[in-house]
Every structure is written in C-alpha cells, then in structure tokens.
C-alpha positions, 0 to 999 in steps of 0.5 A: 471296853464296855458293850457296844449298846451301852456305849452307843446310848451314852454317846447319843445322850451326851451328844444331844446334851452337849451338842445342843448349845453349839448347834444353836449358836451355829444355826444363828450364825447361819441366819446372820450370814445370810442376812448380813453378808447375803451368803449361806453357810455350808452344812459341812461347816456346821457339822465340823464346828459342832462336833469338836465343840461337843467333844471338847465340852464332854472332855472338860466335864470328864465324860470323854477321857482323852487318855482312855481313847480305847475305853471311850472311843465308841461313845466319843464317836457316837457323840461326835456323829450326833453333834455333827447331825445337829450342826447340819440340821441347824445350819440348813434350817438357819439358812432357810429361815433367813432366806424366807424372811422379808428383807425389803422393809419399804412399805408402800404409802397409800394415800386416800382421796383429797380435795380437788384443785378447785377446792385447793384454790379457795384455801385461805391464808391460814391454809384452811378450806371452808366446808359447806353443806349442800342439799337438805339435812337427812335423817336416820330411821328410828330417830325423832325428826330434827327441830326446824331450828336445828335443821336451819342451823346445820344448813346455814353453818360452815366449818373450816379445816386444814386443806391438806387433810384427806377426805376421810379425815375431814369427814371424821373431824366434821362428824365429831364437831357436829356431835360436840357443837349441836349435841347430836345423838348421831351424825354422818357426813360425806365430803366431795372433792370440792369441799361440799358435804351432805349431812345426816343427823339425829337430834339430841336424845330427849332428856326427860327419859334420862331423868326418870328413875326406875318405876316412874313415868312422866305425865303432863297435866293441865290446870291452875298452877300456883305462883312460883312453881318450878322444876324440882318442886314436890306437888300433890295432884287431886284427880277426884279418884286418887291423890297423886304425889309427884315431882315437877319436871317442866312447867309451861305457860300454856298448853303447847307452849315452847317457852317452858322451864325444864328440870335441867335449868338450875332451880332457885335456892330454897333459902332465897325463893319467893312466891314470884320465882318460877311460874307466874301462876294461872292456867298452864301445863305441868309435866311431873314424874310419878309412880307407874301405878299412878300414871293412869289416874293422871291421864284419865283426870279431866280437871286435876287440882294441883298443890305444891308440898313444902320442900323440906323442913324450915328449922328456923320457922320451927324454932320461932313457932316453939318460942311463940308457943312458950310465950316468948315470941321473936321480936325486933327491937330498936336498941337506942338507949334502952337496956336489953337482957343479953340472955334473951337476945338472939341476934343483933345488927351492928354497922350493917352486920349480923352478930350472934351470942353477944354479951352487950346488945346495947351497942347494936342498932337493932336486936331480935329477942325472945319475948315481947318488947316490954319484957326484954327492956330494962 
C-alpha cells in the first residue's frame, strides 16, 4: 500500500479528470428535467450517478484495478468522493440555471398610434387614405429658404398611403417620398390622427458648389456675350488689369433672369454645334468657374470683355489646312462623265451615302478631291 498523501493526490487528480464529463452530463440532465418536466433533480442522485461512472472509467483505463482493492482502495475512495462532489455541484447549478431561465416566451405586442375613426371613414376602395398638408411649410434653421414654386407645390400636394399603417410609419414614408419627388435636402413631417400633416422642408442643395473643383470659385460677370455660348465652353475674360480663363457654368439672357441655362443641362455635341446653339448673343449674365486667385479681378471688373476659346482641336480642319498649304485644296466635284484620279479622291457620295477609299470614283455622284478641279479631272 502506498503512502496516504500520494494515493490521495492520485485520487483527486483522476477524480477531477474522469469525473468532469459525467458531472457535466448530469448537470445538463438537471437543466432538462426542470425545463421539460418542471421537476428538480436531487443532488444525491447526481452524486450517486457521477461517482460510479468515474470509477468505472478509471477501471477501464487501468487507473483503478478492481483486483487490487487493498492497494488502490485509497485512491478509489478519494476519486469517488471528488466525483460525487462534482455531481452535487453540477446538479445544483443546473437546477438553479433552469429555474432562473425565462420560460414565458410570449412577448407583448406594442402598437403605436394609428389613424382615428374619422380618417378611416375616408378610406377609398383601395384601402388607402389621403394625407394633406395643413398650415404653412416650415423651414430649417441654417438652410436657404424654399422657392415660391416649391413651397406652393408642397402646400397643394397630397399623398395616398395604406390606411392600416401606424402614424410613425406614415410619417417615415411621407418623408422619404418628399425627399425623392422634390429632391429636398431635409424633410420632417408630423401626421395627426385625422390624416393631416405639417411639413418642415429644406430646399435641394445648390448644384454650383458641388460642381466646383478644389481651388476654384464661381463668379458672375455681366457683359456682351457671343452667340452660341453655353455651359461647358472655355472663355477668356479681359478685365483691363488681368486676363482670366474660365469655364462657363450658367448663361442668363439678362441680369436677374431666371431662365438661365445651367451646366447640368446636356450640352450640344461639339460635332454638330452651330453659332445659333445656346445663347443668342448680346448683353447677358455669365457665371464662370475660375481659379481662386483670379476671382478678385473679375469681381472688381466694371466692363469685362468676354471671348470664347476653341474647344479642342478639329483635326479635319487641320488636315484641310495642310492640304491647302501644299497646293492641293479640298474641292467638291460633280463627277458626271468626267474621269477622277482615284489617288486624289478623299471621299465620294453615292446614292445618299458617303464612301471612302474608293477605287472607281466615276460611279459616284459627287467627290471630294485633293486639288483643284482641272488638276483632278482626266
């Protein structure tokens, strides 16, 4: 027989090792007994279950030898005691946990305020109620005032929503619709039980500020504007003290005009523009984006002179100019019965269509050739 301290330590160690899993199973069983059957499991039952299972597990692996009871009696007794304590603890804790768990899974249904019976009586055949604004449209501090047209549109408008919605949901949907339909920067509404709403709105954000690049400013000048000028054109403004380059944002017919063309409108294609596209010409107001350092010069100018710069390079005109400088101007020729040199033929028109790089230009109606008419005719 080994010494008592040694056998006790061995029993404690193996009792904890082999008794943990059975104790955990017993604890879960105690939880299930309370939840399912509404009955608690006795701690004595837990101890009586865990201790034999622990000793049996140790015997299977050879820690506790049933044939050597005198030699392993102490460690077996200590291990069984430790396992029994584990069974008592897990059974008690399992019962306590199951008792404290919320077993009533029914949650109260909290309903918000809905429309009154007076408003419900006005529901149409589709089950929808009409929401109408009352009172003036309020504004938010720190935002620009609403335009008269937008204010009138909000005051005279009405909206239809399902009548079974709560007031909070009606308000949320109306706010979203206002922001979507009118592009409002901010909107809040309050709907009463009779389906009447008060509205507070902020106008759409100004688009000029959002189109400016870093380090630029938008400046408005007045003067004689060239015909055809429109947003997106590059302009040169002479202020006597400086020459400022900028890009057109808006064009107005006259100072204070509300019928202005803005940069948000689609510009006319550069390939199809004429001098009549855009502004008609004459005295008008022009808003341009310029460098921050040039803004002061424009603001101080009394009579600026405005000119439009070329937009990009027109390669077709450059090619025509080079041919003319070489003594071979581009000439339009009616083919008829004459013979045209294919090497000098740039394009031909046949049956209403343009053809390029043709070998037999005589079959065409008209031809554009490089050179004068006597030079290209056979």
